[in-house]
N, C-alpha and C positions, 0 to 999 in steps of 0.2 A: 085723535092723536094717534099716530103709528109709533109702536113700541118696537124696540130692537133689543136683543139680547147680546150683550158685547163685555167686554173686559174694562176693568177700571184700574189703572196702575197705583200701587202704594210701594212704600218701602224706602231703602237707601238708593242713592244714585246708581251704584253699581249691582244692588242685589234686589231688583225689584220683585213684588209679589203682586197678585192680581185679585181682584174680585169680580165675580161674575155677576152682573146687574141688568135689570130691566129698566131700560132708559128711553125717554122719548127720542125719536130719531132725528130732531132738529138739534139737541143738545149736543155741546161738546164732549169729548172723552171724560173730562172731569167735571161735568156738570152734575145736578141734582138727579139722583136715580129714583125711579119709583119703587123698586123693590131689591134688596141684596138677596141673590139665589145661591151663594157659594163662593170658594175661594180656590186659588191655584198657586201652587208654590213650584217653579221650574227647577229650582236649586237643590232640592232634595234628590236622593238617588235612591228608589225611582220617584218622579215627580209626584208632589202631593196633590191630588184632585179631590175635593169634598164640595159636593154639589146637592142641593134638595130636590130630588128628582120629580116629586110630586109638584113642586111649584114650577118647576121648568116644563112638565107636562101641560100645566095650565095655561102657562103664557103662550106656549106653541099652539095649544087648542084654541086660544081667542085670537090668534093672527100674528103673534110677535115672531119676527123674522131673526134668527141667529146669524151672528157675522161666520165667516169660514172658519175662523180660530174656534170661535166657541162650539161650532157644529162637529169639528173634528175632537174637541176635548169632551164632549158628550159621548160620542162614540167610544173614546178610550175608556172612560169612566164605567161604561156598561160592562 
């Protein structure tokens, strides 16, 4: 099972918020996740980014691949 770190969309139609999840690569965006790793709210000023850094490190160490957006958000959160 190949795991990917990506965003899962929640919230209202015009006010989405996102959860960072570890999910099987073959699952669709709204599919069942392996673990919830944090959340991201782009509508706050500045954008609200809350991640579990230790769990993200764990998933990266076991070979999970982050999406491009998640990779840039992790860099911003540091």
